[in-house]
TIFIMAR-527200 format. One record per residue (C-alpha): residue number from 1; residue in three letters; x, y, z. Coordinates in steps of 0.25 Angstrom, whole numbers, plus 5000, padded with zeros to 4 digits. Layout:
TIFIMAR-527200
num/residu/x/y/z
NUM/ALA/X/Y/Z
...
END
This chain:
TIFIMAR-527200
num/residu/x/y/z
1/UNK/5000/5001/4999
2/UNK/5006/5013/4993
3/UNK/5007/5024/5005
4/UNK/5008/5040/5003
5/UNK/5004/5049/4993
6/UNK/5004/5048/4976
7/UNK/5017/5054/4970
8/UNK/5015/5070/4968
9/UNK/5014/5076/4954
10/UNK/5030/5080/4954
11/UNK/5033/5067/4956
12/UNK/5037/5069/4973
13/UNK/5033/5055/4981
14/UNK/5029/5058/4995
15/UNK/5038/5052/5005
16/UNK/5030/5041/5016
17/UNK/5035/5044/5028
18/UNK/5036/5035/5041
19/UNK/5041/5040/5056
20/UNK/5047/5029/5064
21/UNK/5056/5029/5077
22/UNK/5067/5018/5074
23/UNK/5061/5007/5081
24/UNK/5060/4995/5071
25/UNK/5046/4992/5070
26/UNK/5043/5007/5070
27/UNK/5053/5009/5057
28/UNK/5048/4997/5051
29/UNK/5032/4999/5052
30/UNK/5035/5015/5048
31/UNK/5043/5009/5035
32/UNK/5029/5000/5034
33/UNK/5021/5011/5032
34/UNK/5027/5018/5022
35/UNK/5035/5009/5014
36/UNK/5024/5008/5003
37/UNK/5025/5023/4999
38/UNK/5031/5027/4987
39/UNK/5042/5036/4998
40/UNK/5043/5028/5009
41/UNK/5052/5035/5021
42/UNK/5054/5031/5038
43/UNK/5058/5042/5048
44/UNK/5063/5038/5059
45/UNK/5068/5045/5070
46/UNK/5078/5043/5083
47/UNK/5080/5055/5094
48/UNK/5095/5059/5094
49/UNK/5094/5072/5105
50/UNK/5102/5068/5117
51/UNK/5088/5069/5127
52/UNK/5081/5060/5118
53/UNK/5091/5050/5117
54/UNK/5094/5050/5131
55/UNK/5079/5051/5138
56/UNK/5070/5046/5127
57/UNK/5077/5035/5119
58/UNK/5088/5033/5129
59/UNK/5098/5029/5120
60/UNK/5112/5032/5116
61/UNK/5116/5040/5103
62/UNK/5121/5028/5098
63/UNK/5111/5022/5101
64/UNK/5102/5031/5094
65/UNK/5110/5031/5082
66/UNK/5110/5016/5082
67/UNK/5094/5016/5083
68/UNK/5091/5027/5073
69/UNK/5102/5018/5061
70/UNK/5094/5005/5063
71/UNK/5081/5013/5061
72/UNK/5086/5017/5048
73/UNK/5092/5005/5044
74/UNK/5081/4996/5047
75/UNK/5072/5005/5037
76/UNK/5081/5004/5028
77/UNK/5081/4987/5029
78/UNK/5065/4989/5028
79/UNK/5067/4996/5014
80/UNK/5066/5010/5017
81/UNK/5075/5019/5009
82/UNK/5070/5033/5015
83/UNK/5072/5035/5030
84/UNK/5073/5050/5038
85/UNK/5078/5047/5050
86/UNK/5079/5058/5062
87/UNK/5084/5061/5075
88/UNK/5074/5065/5082
89/UNK/5076/5079/5091
90/UNK/5089/5082/5081
91/UNK/5087/5097/5085
92/UNK/5093/5092/5100
93/UNK/5101/5082/5096
94/UNK/5117/5083/5096
95/UNK/5121/5086/5082
96/UNK/5132/5075/5081
97/UNK/5125/5065/5085
98/UNK/5114/5071/5073
99/UNK/5124/5068/5064
100/UNK/5128/5056/5070
101/UNK/5114/5050/5068
102/UNK/5110/5055/5056
103/UNK/5123/5049/5048
104/UNK/5119/5036/5054
105/UNK/5107/5035/5050
106/UNK/5109/5040/5036
107/UNK/5120/5029/5034
108/UNK/5108/5021/5038
109/UNK/5100/5025/5026
110/UNK/5093/5038/5031
111/UNK/5088/5048/5020
112/UNK/5081/5058/5028
113/UNK/5088/5064/5039
114/UNK/5078/5073/5048
115/UNK/5081/5082/5060
116/UNK/5071/5084/5070
117/UNK/5071/5097/5079
118/UNK/5059/5088/5089
119/UNK/5059/5096/5097
120/UNK/5060/5110/5090
121/UNK/5073/5113/5098
122/UNK/5079/5119/5088
123/UNK/5081/5135/5081
124/UNK/5083/5136/5067
125/UNK/5095/5138/5066
126/UNK/5100/5128/5074
127/UNK/5093/5117/5066
128/UNK/5097/5123/5053
129/UNK/5112/5120/5058
130/UNK/5107/5109/5064
131/UNK/5103/5104/5049
132/UNK/5116/5107/5044
133/UNK/5124/5100/5053
134/UNK/5119/5089/5050
135/UNK/5118/5091/5033
136/UNK/5135/5093/5037
137/UNK/5137/5083/5047
138/UNK/5130/5071/5045
139/UNK/5135/5060/5037
140/UNK/5127/5057/5024
141/UNK/5117/5068/5027
142/UNK/5120/5074/5011
143/UNK/5113/5062/5007
144/UNK/5100/5063/5017
145/UNK/5090/5073/5018
146/UNK/5090/5081/5030
147/UNK/5075/5083/5035
148/UNK/5069/5093/5047
149/UNK/5058/5090/5057
150/UNK/5056/5103/5067
151/UNK/5048/5105/5080
152/UNK/5041/5118/5082
153/UNK/5044/5118/5097
154/UNK/5050/5133/5097
155/UNK/5043/5137/5084
156/UNK/5053/5134/5074
157/UNK/5051/5122/5066
158/UNK/5048/5130/5053
159/UNK/5061/5136/5054
160/UNK/5070/5125/5060
161/UNK/5063/5117/5049
162/UNK/5067/5128/5038
163/UNK/5082/5131/5045
164/UNK/5085/5114/5041
165/UNK/5078/5115/5027
166/UNK/5088/5128/5026
167/UNK/5100/5118/5031
168/UNK/5098/5108/5022
169/UNK/5087/5100/5027
170/UNK/5076/5094/5015
171/UNK/5065/5088/5021
172/UNK/5057/5096/5031
173/UNK/5047/5089/5041
174/UNK/5036/5096/5044
175/UNK/5021/5096/5047
176/UNK/5008/5103/5042
177/UNK/5003/5114/5052
178/UNK/5015/5110/5060
179/UNK/5009/5101/5069
180/UNK/5017/5091/5076
181/UNK/5021/5087/5090
182/UNK/5022/5098/5098
183/UNK/5024/5110/5093
184/UNK/5024/5105/5081
185/UNK/5033/5103/5067
186/UNK/5037/5111/5057
187/UNK/5026/5117/5049
188/UNK/5026/5111/5035
189/UNK/5018/5124/5029
190/UNK/5029/5134/5035
191/UNK/5041/5126/5032
192/UNK/5035/5124/5017
193/UNK/5030/5141/5016
194/UNK/5044/5144/5021
195/UNK/5051/5137/5010
196/UNK/5042/5140/5000
197/UNK/5044/5156/5003
198/UNK/5057/5156/5007
199/UNK/5064/5144/5002
200/UNK/5070/5150/4989
201/UNK/5075/5163/4996
202/UNK/5082/5159/5010
203/UNK/5081/5145/5008
204/UNK/5090/5141/4995
205/UNK/5078/5137/4987
206/UNK/5074/5126/4998
207/UNK/5059/5123/4993
208/UNK/5048/5111/4995
209/UNK/5038/5103/4988
210/UNK/5027/5106/4995
211/UNK/5014/5114/4988
212/UNK/5012/5125/4999
213/UNK/4996/5125/4993
214/UNK/4993/5115/5001
215/UNK/4998/5119/5014
216/UNK/4986/5125/5020
217/UNK/4976/5112/5015
218/UNK/4984/5103/5021
219/UNK/4986/5112/5035
220/UNK/4971/5112/5035
221/UNK/4970/5096/5033
222/UNK/4979/5094/5044
223/UNK/4973/5103/5053
224/UNK/4961/5098/5052
225/UNK/4964/5083/5052
226/UNK/4973/5085/5065
227/UNK/4966/5093/5072
228/UNK/4977/5103/5075
229/UNK/4973/5117/5071
230/UNK/4983/5126/5063
231/UNK/4985/5139/5073
232/UNK/4978/5152/5067
233/UNK/4993/5158/5066
234/UNK/5001/5147/5059
235/UNK/5010/5151/5049
236/UNK/5006/5147/5034
237/UNK/4992/5140/5038
238/UNK/4987/5147/5049
239/UNK/4974/5155/5049
240/UNK/4982/5168/5052
241/UNK/4993/5164/5041
242/UNK/4988/5172/5030
243/UNK/4977/5182/5039
244/UNK/4982/5197/5039
245/UNK/4976/5205/5050
246/UNK/4984/5217/5052
247/UNK/4980/5229/5046
248/UNK/4993/5233/5040
249/UNK/4996/5217/5036
250/UNK/4982/5219/5030
251/UNK/4984/5231/5021
252/UNK/4997/5224/5014
253/UNK/4989/5212/5011
254/UNK/4979/5220/5004
255/UNK/4988/5228/4996
256/UNK/4998/5214/4993
257/UNK/4998/5200/5001
258/UNK/5013/5198/4998
259/UNK/5014/5211/5010
260/UNK/5010/5202/5022
261/UNK/5009/5186/5015
262/UNK/5023/5179/5011
263/UNK/5012/5167/5005
264/UNK/4998/5166/5001
265/UNK/4989/5157/5007
266/UNK/4987/5152/4994
267/UNK/5001/5148/4993
268/UNK/4997/5136/5004
269/UNK/4983/5134/5001
270/UNK/4975/5142/5008
271/UNK/4965/5152/5000
272/UNK/4961/5164/5001
273/UNK/4948/5167/5006
274/UNK/4936/5169/4997
275/UNK/4934/5182/5005
276/UNK/4945/5189/4998
277/UNK/4941/5185/4984
278/UNK/4927/5192/4988
279/UNK/4920/5179/4989
280/UNK/4914/5177/5002
281/UNK/4906/5162/5004
282/UNK/4894/5164/5010
283/UNK/4879/5156/5012
284/UNK/4877/5163/4998
285/UNK/4889/5155/4992
286/UNK/4886/5147/4983
287/UNK/4892/5131/4979
288/UNK/4902/5135/4969
289/UNK/4907/5147/4977
290/UNK/4910/5138/4988
291/UNK/4916/5127/4980
292/UNK/4926/5138/4974
293/UNK/4931/5139/4987
294/UNK/4931/5125/4991
295/UNK/4941/5123/4979
296/UNK/4949/5134/4984
297/UNK/4952/5127/4997
298/UNK/4954/5115/4991
299/UNK/4941/5106/4992
300/UNK/4936/5103/4976
301/UNK/4922/5097/4981
302/UNK/4911/5088/4971
303/UNK/4897/5095/4969
304/UNK/4890/5086/4978
305/UNK/4901/5089/4990
306/UNK/4900/5102/4986
307/UNK/4887/5104/4988
308/UNK/4887/5098/5001
309/UNK/4898/5107/5006
310/UNK/4890/5118/5002
311/UNK/4876/5112/5007
312/UNK/4874/5099/5015
313/UNK/4860/5100/5016
314/UNK/4855/5099/5002
315/UNK/4865/5088/5001
316/UNK/4860/5082/5013
317/UNK/4876/5078/5018
318/UNK/4873/5082/5032
319/UNK/4871/5092/5042
320/UNK/4883/5097/5043
321/UNK/4889/5112/5042
322/UNK/4891/5116/5029
323/UNK/4895/5129/5021
324/UNK/4880/5135/5021
325/UNK/4879/5133/5036
326/UNK/4891/5140/5040
327/UNK/4887/5152/5029
328/UNK/4876/5155/5036
329/UNK/4882/5156/5049
330/UNK/4895/5165/5046
331/UNK/4899/5177/5039
332/UNK/4912/5173/5032
333/UNK/4915/5156/5030
334/UNK/4931/5155/5030
335/UNK/4941/5145/5022
336/UNK/4941/5139/5038
337/UNK/4928/5139/5038
338/UNK/4925/5130/5027
339/UNK/4939/5121/5031
340/UNK/4933/5119/5044
341/UNK/4918/5114/5039
342/UNK/4924/5106/5028
343/UNK/4935/5101/5038
344/UNK/4922/5095/5045
345/UNK/4916/5090/5032
346/UNK/4928/5084/5026
347/UNK/4934/5077/5036
348/UNK/4924/5066/5034
349/UNK/4926/5057/5021
350/UNK/4915/5058/5011
351/UNK/4916/5045/5007
352/UNK/4924/5031/5015
353/UNK/4924/5023/5005
354/UNK/4926/5033/4991
355/UNK/4926/5026/4976
356/UNK/4938/5034/4969
357/UNK/4937/5029/4957
358/UNK/4935/5021/4944
359/UNK/4943/5017/4930
360/UNK/4938/5009/4921
361/UNK/4947/5000/4912
362/UNK/4946/4997/4897
363/UNK/4933/4986/4898
364/UNK/4926/4998/4906
365/UNK/4925/4990/4919
366/UNK/4931/4996/4930
367/UNK/4943/4991/4937
368/UNK/4937/4996/4950
369/UNK/4942/4996/4966
370/UNK/4939/5007/4977
371/UNK/4948/5017/4985
372/UNK/4943/5022/4997
373/UNK/4944/5034/5004
374/UNK/4946/5032/5019
375/UNK/4945/5045/5029
376/UNK/4951/5052/5020
377/UNK/4965/5041/5021
378/UNK/4972/5039/5007
379/UNK/4962/5029/5000
380/UNK/4973/5023/4991
381/UNK/4979/5016/5004
382/UNK/4966/5011/5010
383/UNK/4958/5004/5001
384/UNK/4954/4997/4988
385/UNK/4944/4988/4985
386/UNK/4942/4974/4986
387/UNK/4937/4961/4980
388/UNK/4921/4965/4983
389/UNK/4922/4975/4973
390/UNK/4927/4965/4960
391/UNK/4917/4962/4949
392/UNK/4905/4972/4957
393/UNK/4897/4981/4950
394/UNK/4899/4997/4951
395/UNK/4889/5007/4949
396/UNK/4890/5022/4948
397/UNK/4879/5030/4953
398/UNK/4867/5034/4946
399/UNK/4867/5050/4940
400/UNK/4881/5045/4931
401/UNK/4880/5035/4921
402/UNK/4880/5021/4925
403/UNK/4891/5012/4923
404/UNK/4895/4999/4928
405/UNK/4908/4996/4933
406/UNK/4913/4981/4935
407/UNK/4926/4978/4941
408/UNK/4935/4972/4930
409/UNK/4949/4968/4933
410/UNK/4956/4973/4945
411/UNK/4971/4977/4947
412/UNK/4978/4983/4957
413/UNK/4984/4996/4951
414/UNK/4999/4997/4949
415/UNK/5001/5011/4955
416/UNK/4998/5008/4968
417/UNK/5010/4997/4973
418/UNK/5007/4988/4983
419/UNK/4993/4993/4984
420/UNK/4986/4981/4988
421/UNK/4988/4966/4984
422/UNK/4973/4964/4980
423/UNK/4972/4961/4967
424/UNK/4958/4969/4966
425/UNK/4963/4981/4970
426/UNK/4962/4992/4959
427/UNK/4959/5008/4959
428/UNK/4946/5016/4956
429/UNK/4951/5029/4948
430/UNK/4942/5041/4952
431/UNK/4934/5040/4937
432/UNK/4920/5033/4933
433/UNK/4916/5030/4920
434/UNK/4904/5035/4913
435/UNK/4896/5024/4903
436/UNK/4904/5021/4893
437/UNK/4916/5029/4896
438/UNK/4929/5020/4892
439/UNK/4939/5031/4902
440/UNK/4938/5035/4915
441/UNK/4925/5046/4917
442/UNK/4918/5055/4926
443/UNK/4921/5055/4942
444/UNK/4912/5049/4952
445/UNK/4906/5059/4961
446/UNK/4906/5057/4976
447/UNK/4892/5051/4977
448/UNK/4896/5042/4965
449/UNK/4909/5037/4974
450/UNK/4901/5035/4985
451/UNK/4890/5028/4978
452/UNK/4900/5020/4973
453/UNK/4907/5018/4987
454/UNK/4892/5012/4993
455/UNK/4893/5002/4983
456/UNK/4906/4997/4984
457/UNK/4903/4996/4999
458/UNK/4890/4989/4996
459/UNK/4900/4977/4988
460/UNK/4908/4976/5000
461/UNK/4919/4983/4995
462/UNK/4932/4984/5006
463/UNK/4938/4998/5004
464/UNK/4944/4999/5016
465/UNK/4959/4992/5017
466/UNK/4965/5000/5031
467/UNK/4955/4997/5041
468/UNK/4947/5010/5040
469/UNK/4933/5007/5045
470/UNK/4923/5003/5033
471/UNK/4911/5011/5032
472/UNK/4895/5007/5027
473/UNK/4891/5014/5014
474/UNK/4882/5023/5023
475/UNK/4897/5030/5029
476/UNK/4897/5036/5015
477/UNK/4885/5044/5019
478/UNK/4889/5048/5033
479/UNK/4896/5060/5031
480/UNK/4894/5074/5038
481/UNK/4897/5086/5029
482/UNK/4898/5100/5034
483/UNK/4894/5108/5022
484/UNK/4895/5124/5014
485/UNK/4881/5125/5013
486/UNK/4877/5125/5027
487/UNK/4889/5131/5032
488/UNK/4886/5144/5022
489/UNK/4872/5146/5028
490/UNK/4876/5147/5042
491/UNK/4889/5158/5035
492/UNK/4888/5171/5030
493/UNK/4901/5171/5022
494/UNK/4908/5156/5021
495/UNK/4924/5158/5019
496/UNK/4935/5147/5014
497/UNK/4938/5144/5029
498/UNK/4922/5138/5030
499/UNK/4924/5131/5018
500/UNK/4937/5124/5022
501/UNK/4931/5123/5035
502/UNK/4920/5115/5031
503/UNK/4928/5106/5022
504/UNK/4937/5103/5032
505/UNK/4926/5099/5041
506/UNK/4922/5089/5033
507/UNK/4934/5084/5028
508/UNK/4940/5081/5041
509/UNK/4930/5072/5046
510/UNK/4933/5057/5049
511/UNK/4925/5045/5044
512/UNK/4911/5046/5050
513/UNK/4910/5035/5060
514/UNK/4901/5043/5069
515/UNK/4894/5056/5065
516/UNK/4887/5068/5070
517/UNK/4876/5072/5065
518/UNK/4869/5081/5074
519/UNK/4873/5088/5087
520/UNK/4866/5098/5097
521/UNK/4871/5103/5110
522/UNK/4863/5110/5119
523/UNK/4873/5119/5128
524/UNK/4874/5131/5138
525/UNK/4876/5136/5152
526/UNK/4862/5130/5156
527/UNK/4864/5115/5156
528/UNK/4874/5104/5150
529/UNK/4878/5104/5137
530/UNK/4872/5094/5128
531/UNK/4875/5089/5115
532/UNK/4866/5079/5108
533/UNK/4872/5074/5096
534/UNK/4868/5063/5082
535/UNK/4878/5055/5078
536/UNK/4879/5044/5067
537/UNK/4887/5031/5070
538/UNK/4897/5022/5062
539/UNK/4881/5014/5059
540/UNK/4874/5025/5054
541/UNK/4866/5026/5065
542/UNK/4863/5041/5071
543/UNK/4863/5042/5084
544/UNK/4862/5052/5095
545/UNK/4870/5055/5109
546/UNK/4870/5068/5121
547/UNK/4880/5071/5128
548/UNK/4880/5082/5139
549/UNK/4895/5089/5140
550/UNK/4902/5101/5147
551/UNK/4900/5109/5134
552/UNK/4893/5106/5121
553/UNK/4905/5100/5113
554/UNK/4910/5091/5126
555/UNK/4893/5088/5125
556/UNK/4893/5086/5110
557/UNK/4906/5076/5112
558/UNK/4898/5067/5124
559/UNK/4886/5067/5113
560/UNK/4895/5061/5103
561/UNK/4903/5052/5113
562/UNK/4890/5045/5117
563/UNK/4888/5040/5103
564/UNK/4902/5036/5097
565/UNK/4906/5032/5111
566/UNK/4921/5031/5108
567/UNK/4932/5034/5118
568/UNK/4938/5048/5114
569/UNK/4947/5059/5122
570/UNK/4945/5072/5115
571/UNK/4960/5079/5115
572/UNK/4958/5092/5109
573/UNK/4947/5099/5104
574/UNK/4948/5114/5097
575/UNK/4937/5123/5091
576/UNK/4940/5135/5081
577/UNK/4932/5144/5073
578/UNK/4936/5143/5058
579/UNK/4933/5158/5055
580/UNK/4931/5170/5064
581/UNK/4917/5173/5071
582/UNK/4906/5168/5078
583/UNK/4900/5160/5068
584/UNK/4913/5153/5064
585/UNK/4916/5139/5061
586/UNK/4919/5131/5071
587/UNK/4932/5119/5069
588/UNK/4932/5109/5080
589/UNK/4944/5100/5082
590/UNK/4946/5089/5091
591/UNK/4955/5078/5096
592/UNK/4952/5064/5103
593/UNK/4957/5052/5105
594/UNK/4954/5038/5110
595/UNK/4952/5037/5124
596/UNK/4949/5028/5136
597/UNK/4947/5012/5131
598/UNK/4950/5017/5115
599/UNK/4962/5024/5120
600/UNK/4971/5013/5116
601/UNK/4966/5013/5101
602/UNK/4972/5026/5101
603/UNK/4987/5025/5102
604/UNK/4995/5025/5089
605/UNK/5011/5024/5087
606/UNK/5020/5036/5083
607/UNK/5033/5034/5077
608/UNK/5039/5048/5085
609/UNK/5029/5047/5099
610/UNK/5024/5032/5100
611/UNK/5014/5029/5104
612/UNK/5005/5040/5103
613/UNK/4987/5043/5106
614/UNK/4980/5047/5092
615/UNK/4970/5059/5093
616/UNK/4959/5060/5082
617/UNK/4954/5074/5078
618/UNK/4943/5079/5073
619/UNK/4936/5092/5067
620/UNK/4923/5098/5064
621/UNK/4919/5111/5060
622/UNK/4906/5118/5061
623/UNK/4898/5132/5066
624/UNK/4895/5124/5079
625/UNK/4907/5122/5088
626/UNK/4898/5110/5096
627/UNK/4897/5105/5081
628/UNK/4911/5106/5076
629/UNK/4915/5098/5090
630/UNK/4906/5088/5088
631/UNK/4910/5084/5075
632/UNK/4925/5085/5079
633/UNK/4924/5075/5088
634/UNK/4914/5065/5080
635/UNK/4926/5067/5068
636/UNK/4938/5064/5080
637/UNK/4929/5052/5086
638/UNK/4927/5047/5071
639/UNK/4943/5047/5067
640/UNK/4946/5041/5082
641/UNK/4934/5030/5078
642/UNK/4941/5028/5064
643/UNK/4955/5029/5068
644/UNK/4952/5018/5081
645/UNK/4944/5008/5072
646/UNK/4956/5006/5063
647/UNK/4966/5006/5075
648/UNK/4960/4993/5080
649/UNK/4963/4987/5069
650/UNK/4976/4989/5068
651/UNK/4984/4994/5080
652/UNK/4984/4984/5092
653/UNK/4983/4996/5102
654/UNK/4970/4998/5097
655/UNK/4967/4984/5096
656/UNK/4970/4984/5112
657/UNK/4961/4994/5114
658/UNK/4950/4989/5105
659/UNK/4950/4978/5115
660/UNK/4948/4986/5126
661/UNK/4939/4999/5123
662/UNK/4940/4998/5107
663/UNK/4927/4989/5107
664/UNK/4920/5005/5109
665/UNK/4925/5009/5096
666/UNK/4921/4996/5087
667/UNK/4906/4998/5093
668/UNK/4905/5013/5090
669/UNK/4910/5008/5076
670/UNK/4897/4999/5075
671/UNK/4888/5008/5080
672/UNK/4885/5002/5095
673/UNK/4887/5010/5107
674/UNK/4901/5010/5118
675/UNK/4904/5014/5129
676/UNK/4904/5028/5131
677/UNK/4917/5035/5131
678/UNK/4922/5046/5141
679/UNK/4927/5060/5136
680/UNK/4936/5068/5140
681/UNK/4933/5082/5134
682/UNK/4944/5093/5132
683/UNK/4933/5103/5126
684/UNK/4923/5098/5137
685/UNK/4919/5111/5141
686/UNK/4916/5116/5125
END
């Protein structure tokens, strides 16, 4: 099974790298994970600073060198020819010891030397001098790539990374939005834009292959999925990065934008507001205006999807918040509003089983197979159709010229090496036939794909190979939508932020196991806050739950707990206003982790940190804070239930949890009752 992205149009083949300690078992596991990539790499590390060797490793310098060399040689023996080595805490290590250990791992077969400032200790000139000294004094350094990995404990990670690059490093390890351990890592967007803007004049022509226009959309995606909010004053991607409030600055901007903007928002993929062009989205805006803005923001929707976004009431897609509803409640709708709304909707997969395409052969018989989209994961690596599909007929749905395509000779595509040993494996291409055509014709609509997927499900096609829960055909309909028209009815003007929020709210929901249908809360200074929820469970049955709490959010969460009955602990809760004003859209993020009898099932192994407890994030957007909070909580619960149902099949620790308390999860997935779970709510007063 090949892993990794396709080869880029310019011929670049992405490197897929696995991180591992120097333990032989860890090295083998890392190599197994990446060995089928076109360019596999394993990155191994061991600490080299005096304090780490003395107190953490309890090893001498000789033992550390011996351990590092053995790890590199073992990887070579496994067949790994691209090996990266890191001397952990290099910033506080003895330089002479660094030269020694790095020279030894080069002789053993290392091809990349990564120099980490693990604790963010170094100043830029110190780190630059360290990189230059390593290149000068390490035997064989001219034959390998020098890399940097800088932490941000003193706020110098970007500066140190750039200093390393100027001193000869040609690989910079960094993260989107600078996320990472403690104060974070070097920020990719800061490093990339610094090199783009100053690489020629002060960095002797340094450049990267990164296309900056993708920076902002990627930043938003990482923030939405991780639940880590980007601070407003974050360089490059913060909300205020291109905001000009000072009168002097505004005067200069009106005369020439380059007076105070060293880069444009468009250069990082952040489109300017339509208000700047004299266009304001609002309750009277039509589908064309909304569709135009969505395209500018990077969303390509079909007509049916656009109709759902514009007005869910007309399509019968659900009771969720849409564009029209928000427009009736807000004067101006911004990009952030739209992102928050779409985030709540689009995180819910449109389909669990999706027919990707069809391709005829010369005899007008289709060589057919199925590939699946499962929770947004890479379909190519997850699924294929099996023998039950063979020799069975597929019918295109009514409304188009109907043609019967029967499965002909089935063969495995040559361009997916080692894809699967099943001789019945083939691939479906993204076209279908009109009656009588000999070559690919019209594209399937979303509705046609859904209809065909239902037929395949009824034929008993097993399209899940990675242990993900298999949904019934009814689950194709279980999609909660947050749409444009409902939003526009509630706001006077709809901005880009509104559209992006709406899209983000839709995209960032996991596979629906429990679906929030309705929520009603009673609270105030007189009486106890009480919440009533109606939810549809995995069996498709709608149930009503009631909860009493110290605040409306606490009551809503307890009402959800009364139905889902999975033990979870709320570890983080945050709510933010997408835009300004009392009528602004609320965007809520939560983090939960398994607790009680289920806590053991939530642990996983981390290469650098050892055993860690997994946490699950959820996000929700709505003009009502309580509704947004409930959606975020249900989203996180769905992620946790889905992940644990897989983990129990593959992890010994999860298996033990199943024996002791995991029955609660299994019974929930079957729609039956389970023991009630306790809840430790950090936000109980909300």
